[in-house]
C-alpha positions in Angstrom: 13.6 -13.8 14.2 10.1 -13.2 12.9 8.6 -11.2 10.1 5.4 -9.3 10.9 3.1 -7.6 8.4 0.7 -4.8 9.5 -2.3 -3.3 7.8 -2.9 0.3 6.8 -1.7 2.4 9.7 -2.8 5.8 8.3 -1.3 7.8 11.1 -2.6 5.7 14.0 0.8 5.5 15.7 -0.4 4.5 19.2 -2.3 1.3 18.0 0.8 0.4 15.9 3.0 0.6 19.0 0.5 -1.4 21.1 0.2 -4.3 18.6 4.0 -4.4 18.3 4.3 -4.5 22.1 1.9 -7.5 22.0 4.4 -9.6 20.0 7.4 -8.1 21.8 8.7 -6.8 18.4 12.5 -6.5 18.5 13.9 -4.3 15.7 17.3 -6.0 16.3 16.1 -9.4 15.1 12.5 -9.0 13.7 11.2 -7.4 10.6 8.1 -5.3 10.1 6.3 -5.2 6.7 3.9 -2.2 6.2 1.4 -2.5 3.4 1.3 1.2 2.6 -0.9 4.1 3.6 1.4 5.0 6.5 -0.2 8.4 6.6 -3.5 10.4 6.5 -6.8 10.4 8.2 -5.4 9.2 11.6 -4.1 11.5 14.4 -0.3 11.2 14.1 0.9 10.8 10.5 4.1 12.8 11.3 4.9 10.5 14.3 4.2 7.4 12.2 6.6 8.4 9.5 9.3 9.2 12.0 8.8 6.0 13.9 8.9 3.8 10.8 11.9 5.6 9.3 13.8 5.2 12.6 13.3 1.5 12.5 15.8 1.5 9.6 16.3 -1.9 8.0 13.9 -3.5 10.4 11.0 -1.9 8.5 10.0 -2.8 4.9 7.2 -0.6 3.5 5.5 -0.1 0.1 3.7 3.0 -1.0 -0.1 3.3 -0.8 -2.4 5.8 -2.4 -2.4 8.1 0.7 1.4 8.1 0.7 1.4 9.1 -2.9 -1.2 11.8 -2.2 1.1 13.3 0.5 4.0 13.4 -2.0 1.8 15.0 -4.6 0.6 17.7 -2.2 4.2 18.3 -0.9 5.9 18.4 -4.4 3.3 20.2 -6.5 0.7 22.9 -6.2 -2.1 20.4 -5.4 -4.1 21.5 -2.4 -4.8 19.0 0.4 -8.3 17.5 0.6 -10.7 18.5 3.4 -10.3 15.3 5.4 -6.5 15.2 5.0 -4.4 15.2 8.2 -1.1 15.9 6.5 -0.3 19.5 7.7 2.0 18.5 10.5 4.2 16.7 8.0 4.2 19.5 5.6 5.3 22.0 8.2 7.7 19.8 10.2 11.4 20.8 10.6 12.4 17.3 9.3 9.9 17.4 6.4 12.5 17.1 3.6 14.3 14.0 4.9 10.9 12.3 5.7 9.6 13.0 2.2 12.9 12.0 0.6 12.7 8.6 2.5 9.1 8.1 1.5 9.5 8.7 -2.2 12.2 6.0 -2.3 9.9 3.3 -1.2 8.8 0.7 -3.7 5.3 -0.2 -4.9 6.0 -3.9 -4.8 8.3 -5.9 -2.5 9.3 -9.5 -3.1 10.9 -11.8 -0.5 12.1 -15.0 -2.1 12.9 -16.7 1.2 9.3 -16.2 2.4 8.0 -16.7 -1.1 5.8 -13.6 -0.5 5.0 -10.4 -2.2 3.7 -7.2 -0.6 1.7 -4.5 -2.4 -0.8 -2.0 -1.2 -3.9 -2.8 -3.2 -3.2 -5.9 -5.4 -1.6 -7.4 -8.5 -3.6 -7.8 -11.6 -3.8 -11.3 -13.3 -2.2 -9.7 -16.3 1.1 -9.3 -14.5 3.6 -12.1 -13.8 5.9 -11.7 -10.8 8.7 -10.4 -13.1 6.1 -8.0 -14.8 5.0 -6.6 -11.4 8.5 -6.0 -10.2 9.5 -4.4 -13.5 6.5 -2.1 -13.6 7.1 -1.2 -10.0 10.7 -0.2 -10.8 9.5 2.1 -13.7 7.4 4.2 -11.3 10.1 4.1 -8.5 12.7 5.5 -10.9 10.4 8.5 -11.6 9.2 9.1 -8.0 12.7 8.8 -6.6 14.3 10.7 -9.5 15.3 14.4 -9.8 11.9 15.7 -11.1 9.1 13.7 -9.4 6.7 16.7 -9.5 6.3 16.2 -13.3 4.6 12.8 -12.6 2.6 13.9 -9.6 1.1 16.8 -11.6 -0.6 14.2 -13.7 -1.0 11.2 -11.4 -4.7 11.5 -10.6 -7.3 9.9 -12.9 -9.0 6.6 -13.7 -7.8 6.4 -17.3 -6.4 4.4 -18.9 -8.2 1.7 -17.0 -6.5 -1.3 -18.8 -2.9 -2.2 -19.1 -1.3 -2.0 -22.6 2.4 -2.6 -23.0 2.4 0.1 -25.7 1.4 2.8 -23.2 4.0 5.5 -22.7 4.6 8.5 -20.5 2.3 9.5 -17.8 -0.6 7.3 -19.0 1.7 4.2 -18.5 2.8 5.3 -15.0 -0.7 6.2 -14.0 -2.3 2.8 -14.8 0.6 1.0 -13.0 0.0 3.1 -9.9 -3.7 2.5 -10.1 -3.2 -1.2 -10.2 -0.8 -1.4 -7.3 -2.4 1.3 -5.0 -6.1 1.6 -5.9 -7.4 -1.6 -7.4 -10.3 -3.5 -6.0 -12.4 -4.8 -8.9 -11.3 -5.9 -12.4 -12.9 -7.5 -15.4 -11.9 -10.4 -17.6 -10.2 -8.1 -20.0 -8.1 -6.6 -17.2 -10.0 -3.3 -17.0 -10.3 -1.6 -13.6 -13.4 -0.2 -11.9 -12.1 2.4 -9.5 -15.4 3.9 -8.4 -16.6 1.1 -6.2 -15.2 0.9 -2.7 -17.6 -1.4 -1.0 -17.2 -5.1 -0.2 -17.1 -8.0 -2.7 -20.9 -8.3 -2.7 -21.1 -4.9 -4.4 -19.1 -5.8 -7.4 -20.3 -3.9 -10.5 -21.6 -6.0 -13.4 -18.9 -7.8 -15.2 -16.3 -7.1 -12.5 -14.9 -9.2 -9.7 -12.4 -8.8 -6.9 -8.9 -8.8 -8.3 -7.8 -11.8 -6.1 -10.5 -14.1 -7.7 -8.2 -14.5 -10.7 -4.5 -14.6 -10.3 -1.6 -15.0 -12.7 -0.1 -18.5 -12.4 2.9 -17.0 -10.6 0.6 -16.0 -7.7 -1.6 -19.0 -7.4 0.5 -20.3 -4.5 2.8 -17.5 -3.6 1.6 -15.3 -0.8 0.4 -11.8 -1.6 0.3 -9.4 1.4 -2.0 -6.4 0.8 -4.1 -3.7 2.5 -6.2 -0.9 1.1 -9.6 -2.7 1.1 -11.0 -2.1 4.6 -14.4 -3.3 3.7 -13.0 -6.9 3.5 -12.2 -6.7 7.2 -9.4 -9.1 6.6 -11.6 -11.9 5.3 -13.0 -13.5 2.2 -9.8 -14.0 0.2 -8.0 -17.1 -1.1 -5.7 -18.5 1.5 -2.6 -17.1 -0.2 -3.9 -13.6 -0.4 -3.5 -12.0 3.0 -5.8 -9.0 3.5 -4.6 -6.9 6.4 -6.5 -3.6 6.3 -9.1 -3.8 9.1 -10.1 -0.2 9.2 -8.0 1.2 12.1 -8.5 4.8 11.0 -12.3 4.2 11.0 -12.3 3.1 14.6 -12.1 -0.6 14.1 -8.8 -2.4 14.7 -5.2 -2.6 13.5 -4.1 -6.1 12.4 -0.6 -7.6 12.5 0.3 -11.0 11.0 3.3 -13.2 11.6 4.2 -14.4 8.2 6.0 -17.5 9.2 2.9 -19.1 10.7 0.0 -16.9 9.7 -1.0 -16.0 13.3 -2.8 -12.7 13.6 -2.7 -10.1 16.4 -4.9 -7.0 16.7 -5.6 -4.0 18.8 -8.7 -1.8 19.0 -8.4 1.7 17.5 -10.3 4.6 19.1 
């Protein structure tokens, strides 16, 4: 049995199948972790959702910002963006069971046996492991609850940019989502910069990559993440495993076997 983690698929189903074939992935014995952004920008978001959902317990996924965007478009009056490739999902005959499965995914996954945590973007140094899991559950309860549209109507925005335990309502949920699904740069006070999307050398003044400062709970524990394609899977501490290597931008899709850290990849057209 092996546990594999794969970077942002974003609707690139054929590369996902190819890299799984490389390692002879067996859903009967192996496990596949997906770091979020299952959908959008690539050519087959609908097929990707169906494929991952059909893996059943062999697949463990967390939500990324593109997955949340799909749910917002599907569950509210928000219009798709010009570059979105979500229409096949929105008009599919199995739309409802796919969306229902998606909105019950977590933001943070922890595996004590592997001593590893998976999240789409990162975990701020202000959160312990217990904090991260508790904050994830807060959002999960709303997204998976009876009225998720009330949150998605107000999900978008960069403020508040800093965590405060006194936050309530949508502001509290929004900053949690931004930490876990959009974060790249943070400052010493725990404030996010969400405008800069380039590599670490482009850090705004006073800000640094989130993985340069970690809560003591995460100084040795593995953090598996995606989201930051500009990293190209490099330049992080040894325990922070960056897996987004820009498949939907024509680069490659990266898979890592968590037990020994070996990486596999396939080119993406």
